[in-house]
C-alpha positions in Angstrom: -7.1 -18.1 -28.4 -9.1 -15.1 -29.3 -8.2 -11.4 -28.8 -11.2 -9.6 -27.5 -11.8 -5.9 -26.8 -13.9 -4.6 -23.9 -16.4 -1.8 -24.3 -15.0 1.2 -22.5 -16.6 4.2 -20.7 -13.8 6.2 -22.4 -12.0 5.3 -25.6 -8.3 6.1 -25.3 -6.6 8.3 -22.8 -5.0 11.8 -22.7 -1.5 12.4 -21.6 -1.2 13.4 -17.9 -0.2 17.0 -17.4 1.0 18.8 -14.2 -2.7 19.9 -13.8 -3.6 16.2 -13.4 -1.2 15.3 -10.6 -3.1 13.7 -7.8 -6.3 13.4 -9.9 -7.8 9.9 -10.5 -7.1 8.2 -13.8 -10.1 5.8 -14.3 -10.4 2.7 -16.4 -14.0 1.4 -16.5 -15.0 -1.3 -19.0 -16.8 -4.6 -19.6 -16.9 -7.4 -22.1 -20.0 -9.6 -22.8 -19.7 -12.9 -24.6 -22.4 -13.5 -27.2 -25.2 -16.1 -26.9 -23.7 -19.6 -27.3 -20.1 -18.4 -26.6 -18.0 -18.1 -23.5 -14.4 -17.7 -22.4 -11.7 -20.1 -23.6 -8.1 -20.8 -22.4 -5.6 -18.2 -23.6 -8.3 -15.6 -24.6 -7.2 -12.1 -24.0 -9.4 -9.0 -23.4 -8.1 -5.5 -24.1 -9.4 -3.7 -21.0 -8.2 -0.1 -21.4 -5.2 2.1 -21.6 -3.1 4.0 -19.1 -1.5 7.3 -20.0 2.2 7.9 -20.4 4.6 10.1 -18.6 4.0 9.7 -14.9 4.2 7.1 -12.2 0.8 5.7 -11.5 -0.2 4.7 -8.0 -3.1 2.3 -7.5 -6.2 3.5 -5.7 -8.8 0.8 -6.6 -9.1 -2.3 -8.6 -12.1 -4.6 -9.1 -13.1 -7.3 -11.6 -16.5 -8.8 -11.1 -19.4 -10.6 -12.7 -21.5 -13.8 -12.9 -19.4 -16.9 -12.7 -17.7 -17.9 -16.0 -16.9 -21.5 -14.7 -19.8 -23.2 -13.0 -18.1 -26.5 -12.2 -18.1 -27.5 -8.5 -14.3 -27.3 -8.7 -13.9 -24.4 -11.1 -10.5 -24.1 -12.9 -11.0 -20.9 -15.0 -8.7 -18.0 -13.9 -7.7 -14.5 -14.9 -4.5 -12.6 -15.0 -4.7 -8.8 -15.3 -1.7 -6.7 -16.3 0.1 -5.2 -19.4 1.9 -6.7 -22.4 5.2 -6.4 -20.4 3.8 -8.0 -17.2 0.7 -10.1 -17.8 -0.1 -10.5 -14.1 1.1 -7.2 -12.6 -2.4 -6.4 -11.2 -4.1 -9.8 -10.6 -2.5 -13.2 -10.5 -4.7 -16.3 -11.2 -8.0 -14.8 -9.9 -10.8 -17.5 -9.8 -13.7 -16.9 -12.1 -16.2 -19.3 -10.5 -17.4 -20.2 -7.0 -20.4 -21.7 -5.2 -22.2 -18.3 -4.9 -22.6 -18.0 -8.7 -20.5 -14.8 -9.0 -17.0 -13.6 -8.4 -15.2 -10.4 -7.2 -11.5 -10.0 -7.6 -10.3 -7.1 -5.6 -6.6 -6.8 -4.5 -6.2 -4.6 -1.5 -3.6 -3.5 1.0 -0.1 -4.6 0.2 -1.2 -6.6 -2.8 -2.7 -3.4 -4.3 0.1 -1.1 -3.4 3.0 -3.3 -4.5 1.9 -5.8 -7.2 -0.1 -3.2 -9.0 2.2 -0.1 -9.0 3.1 0.6 -12.6 6.3 2.6 -13.2 6.9 5.4 -15.6 6.3 4.8 -19.4 6.9 7.1 -22.3 4.0 5.4 -24.1 0.4 4.6 -23.2 0.1 1.0 -21.8 -2.7 -1.3 -22.7 -4.3 -3.2 -19.7 -4.9 -6.8 -20.8 -6.9 -9.6 -19.1 -5.6 -13.1 -20.0 -7.5 -16.3 -19.3 -4.5 -18.6 -18.8 -6.2 -21.8 -17.8 -8.9 -24.2 -19.2 -12.4 -23.8 -17.9 -13.9 -26.9 -16.3 -17.5 -25.9 -17.2 -17.8 -22.7 -19.3 -20.8 -20.5 -18.8 -21.9 -18.7 -22.0 -23.3 -15.2 -22.6 -21.9 -13.6 -19.4 -20.3 -10.2 -18.7 -17.0 -9.5 -17.1 -16.6 -6.0 -15.6 -13.4 -4.0 -14.9 -12.9 -0.9 -12.8 -9.5 0.6 -11.9 -8.4 4.0 -10.5 -4.9 5.4 -10.3 -3.4 8.7 -9.2 -0.5 10.1 -11.0 2.6 11.6 -9.2 5.8 13.1 -10.4 8.4 10.5 -11.3 10.7 9.6 -8.4 14.1 8.7 -9.9 
């Protein structure tokens, strides 16, 4: 298991203020494995942070890239969530397919329920976990993450 850190469009996050209510909170990042290396079971990738203080409602979530498991029956998967809930956003998304790329994009009910993160007094780190072994690892590939939330006043 290796703990990895994604390259982010923005390092860290600012606390949400009342001026930010209804404005998008964006997490945009990627991770590229070096030549000769690829993903391994139980690796984690620190994707980004979500700010504290408000309830965050999901607007958009997408994880994509060239396949990371090129086997005809790929077994490599991804969970996306936080330290408290490893698969709050994506559960066992497949990282390989016959087309040579993957797109994981929860929508509708899956987006609005599984990926609604409650109020936190502290910033929360979004973590991608690779929980399964890869049948045929593909080296030197990039995984991309894009998420958008809107903040609203807490509803108690």
